[in-house]
C-alpha positions as CSV (number, residue, x, y, z in Angstrom):
1,X,113.5,68.2,137.6
2,X,116.2,70.0,135.6
3,X,117.0,66.7,133.8
4,X,113.3,66.2,133.0
5,X,113.2,69.5,131.5
6,X,115.9,68.6,128.7
7,X,114.9,65.3,128.3
8,X,111.8,67.7,127.1
9,X,113.8,70.5,124.9
10,X,115.5,67.1,123.5
11,X,112.9,65.7,122.1
12,X,111.2,68.9,121.0
13,X,114.1,69.8,118.7
14,X,114.7,66.2,117.8
15,X,111.3,65.8,116.4
16,X,111.9,70.0,114.6
17,X,114.8,68.6,113.3
18,X,112.8,65.3,111.7
19,X,110.3,67.5,110.4
20,X,112.9,70.1,109.0
21,X,114.6,66.6,107.2
22,X,111.3,65.5,105.5
23,X,109.9,68.9,104.4
24,X,113.2,69.4,102.7
25,X,113.1,65.9,101.1
26,X,109.9,66.3,100.1
27,X,110.7,70.3,98.5
28,X,113.8,68.9,96.4
29,X,111.2,66.0,94.9
30,X,108.3,69.0,93.9
31,X,110.9,71.2,92.6
32,X,110.6,74.6,92.8
33,X,107.2,76.2,93.6
34,X,106.4,79.3,92.2
35,X,105.7,82.3,94.7
36,X,102.1,84.3,94.5
37,X,103.2,87.9,95.7
38,X,99.5,88.5,95.1
39,X,99.5,86.5,99.0
40,X,102.0,88.7,99.9
41,X,100.1,92.0,99.6
42,X,96.1,89.8,100.8
43,X,98.3,89.2,103.8
44,X,99.8,92.7,104.2
45,X,96.2,94.5,103.1
46,X,94.6,92.7,106.4
47,X,97.7,92.8,109.3
48,X,98.3,96.9,109.0
49,X,94.5,97.8,110.2
50,X,95.0,94.7,112.3
51,X,97.8,96.4,113.4
52,X,96.5,100.0,113.8
53,X,93.5,98.6,116.1
54,X,95.1,96.9,118.3
55,X,97.1,99.6,118.9
56,X,94.6,102.0,119.4
57,X,93.1,99.9,121.5
58,X,96.2,99.1,123.6
59,X,96.6,103.0,123.6
60,X,92.7,103.4,125.1
61,X,93.4,100.8,127.7
62,X,97.1,101.5,128.6
63,X,98.2,97.9,127.6
64,X,101.9,98.8,125.9
65,X,102.0,100.7,122.5
66,X,104.2,97.4,121.1
67,X,102.2,94.9,121.0
68,X,100.9,95.8,117.5
69,X,104.2,97.4,116.6
70,X,105.2,94.0,114.8
71,X,102.2,92.9,112.7
72,X,102.6,96.5,111.9
73,X,106.0,96.0,110.5
74,X,105.2,92.8,109.0
75,X,102.0,94.5,107.3
76,X,104.3,97.5,106.0
77,X,106.9,94.6,104.6
78,X,104.2,92.0,102.8
79,X,102.8,95.0,101.1
80,X,105.9,96.3,100.2
81,X,106.7,93.0,98.9
82,X,103.7,92.4,96.9
83,X,104.0,95.8,95.3
84,X,107.4,95.6,93.9
85,X,106.7,92.4,92.0
86,X,103.0,93.2,91.1
87,X,104.1,92.6,87.8
88,X,104.5,88.3,88.7
89,X,101.2,88.2,90.4
90,X,99.2,85.1,89.3
91,X,96.2,85.7,87.7
92,X,92.7,83.1,88.8
């Protein structure tokens, strides 16, 4: 049983490694893409209210509070990242 689990973990790690190498090769051929910081801002605007709602619901139903906290942290980081680079936003 332990050998089977070890083989499954090894197979997953091998496939992940192969995919990582393929993605790195493709990225090197394509060049360095420019980052659209407006997308980070939009994701932050979506994550922060979602996390607040999730924390309120967890408070009402007495579920542990830390379920919504990672979304709140990620949302704040995305908001700050997007707003600090506002001059680099790509326009449609």
